[in-house]
C-alpha positions as CSV (number, residue, x, y, z in Angstrom):
1,X,-113.1,135.9,138.7
2,X,-112.6,132.8,136.5
3,X,-109.1,132.4,137.8
4,X,-110.3,132.3,141.4
5,X,-113.0,129.8,140.5
6,X,-110.5,127.5,138.7
7,X,-108.2,127.7,141.7
8,X,-111.1,126.4,143.9
9,X,-112.8,123.9,141.6
10,X,-110.0,122.7,139.3
11,X,-106.6,122.8,141.1
12,X,-103.6,120.7,140.2
13,X,-103.7,118.3,143.1
14,X,-100.2,116.9,142.3
15,X,-98.4,120.3,141.9
16,X,-100.6,122.9,143.7
17,X,-98.6,126.0,142.9
18,X,-98.6,125.3,139.2
19,X,-102.3,125.5,138.3
20,X,-101.8,127.6,135.1
21,X,-99.5,125.0,133.6
22,X,-102.1,122.3,134.6
23,X,-105.0,124.2,133.0
24,X,-102.9,124.8,129.8
25,X,-102.2,121.0,129.6
26,X,-105.9,120.2,130.2
27,X,-107.0,122.5,127.5
28,X,-104.5,121.3,125.0
29,X,-105.4,117.7,125.8
30,X,-109.2,117.9,126.1
31,X,-110.4,121.3,124.9
32,X,-108.4,121.8,121.8
33,X,-110.5,119.3,119.8
34,X,-113.5,121.5,120.2
35,X,-111.7,124.8,119.7
36,X,-113.9,125.7,116.8
37,X,-116.8,125.7,119.2
38,X,-115.2,126.8,122.5
39,X,-112.2,129.1,122.8
40,X,-110.1,128.5,125.9
41,X,-112.1,130.9,128.0
42,X,-115.4,129.4,127.0
43,X,-114.0,125.9,127.5
44,X,-113.1,126.7,131.1
45,X,-116.4,128.5,131.8
46,X,-118.2,125.4,130.5
47,X,-116.1,123.1,132.7
48,X,-116.8,125.2,135.8
49,X,-120.5,125.2,135.0
50,X,-120.5,121.4,134.8
51,X,-118.3,121.1,137.9
52,X,-120.7,123.2,139.9
53,X,-123.7,121.1,138.8
54,X,-124.8,119.3,142.0
55,X,-126.2,116.3,140.0
56,X,-122.6,115.7,138.8
57,X,-120.9,116.0,142.1
58,X,-118.8,112.8,142.0
59,X,-117.7,113.0,145.6
60,X,-121.3,113.4,146.8
61,X,-122.4,110.5,144.6
62,X,-119.7,108.2,145.9
63,X,-120.1,109.2,149.5
64,X,-123.9,108.7,149.3
65,X,-123.2,105.2,148.0
66,X,-120.9,104.4,151.0
67,X,-117.8,104.7,148.8
68,X,-116.1,107.7,150.4
69,X,-112.4,108.7,150.4
70,X,-109.9,107.2,152.8
71,X,-110.7,103.6,151.9
72,X,-110.3,100.9,149.3
73,X,-113.3,100.1,147.2
74,X,-114.1,97.7,144.4
75,X,-113.6,99.3,141.0
76,X,-117.0,98.0,139.8
77,X,-118.7,99.5,142.8
78,X,-117.3,103.0,142.0
79,X,-118.2,102.7,138.4
80,X,-121.7,101.4,139.1
81,X,-122.5,104.1,141.7
82,X,-121.6,106.8,139.2
83,X,-123.4,105.2,136.3
84,X,-126.5,104.6,138.3
85,X,-126.7,108.3,139.3
86,X,-125.7,110.0,136.0
87,X,-126.7,107.3,133.5
88,X,-123.3,107.1,131.8
89,X,-120.1,105.1,132.3
90,X,-117.2,107.2,133.7
91,X,-113.5,106.7,133.2
92,X,-111.4,106.0,136.2
93,X,-107.6,106.7,136.2
94,X,-105.3,105.3,138.8
95,X,-101.7,105.9,139.6
96,X,-99.1,104.2,141.7
97,X,-98.9,106.3,144.8
98,X,-97.7,105.5,148.3
99,X,-96.6,102.1,147.1
100,X,-100.1,101.1,146.2
101,X,-100.7,100.4,142.5
102,X,-104.4,101.2,142.3
103,X,-104.7,104.7,143.8
104,X,-107.6,106.6,142.2
105,X,-106.3,109.8,140.8
106,X,-109.0,111.0,138.4
107,X,-112.6,110.3,137.5
108,X,-113.7,111.6,134.1
109,X,-117.2,112.2,132.7
110,X,-117.3,112.2,128.9
111,X,-119.3,114.5,126.7
112,X,-120.2,114.6,123.0
113,X,-118.2,116.8,120.6
114,X,-120.4,119.9,121.5
115,X,-120.1,119.5,125.2
116,X,-123.8,119.2,125.6
117,X,-124.6,115.5,126.3
118,X,-123.0,113.1,128.6
119,X,-121.9,109.9,126.8
120,X,-120.3,106.6,128.0
121,X,-116.5,107.1,128.3
122,X,-114.8,104.8,125.7
123,X,-112.2,103.6,128.1
124,X,-113.4,102.9,131.6
125,X,-110.3,102.1,133.5
126,X,-106.8,103.4,133.1
127,X,-104.1,101.7,135.3
128,X,-106.7,100.7,137.9
129,X,-106.7,97.3,139.5
130,X,-109.6,95.1,138.5
131,X,-110.5,94.6,142.1
132,X,-109.7,97.1,144.8
133,X,-109.0,100.8,144.1
134,X,-107.7,103.1,146.9
135,X,-109.7,106.3,147.1
136,X,-107.3,108.7,148.9
137,X,-108.5,111.5,151.2
């Protein structure tokens, strides 16, 4: 059952048929530092619990703020809408896609070491333009 949920809620958007490789990468990058608290199975269960929390639904938060996908938005507006709703600063990652330098590819919410409390992300923008960020569909 967890595999099916991960396929739905945490797919690899860039290489869809390779979800397992993506999840392994994500655990090694983000989950390994808390491996004495969460084994890989617990880490992904916790991630799914957080992902399914409606108060943390980033797409819903941004759409409600008039910052939906398929358009370009100011970076500060995206960051502010999320911070206003969840109380902490997210991290936005952009990539050069479709010839556009500031295409939003990831929004991260940061947690304390124990995965219990949201915290401000230490780095807020990674490769994002200071002004407009393209939010793809």
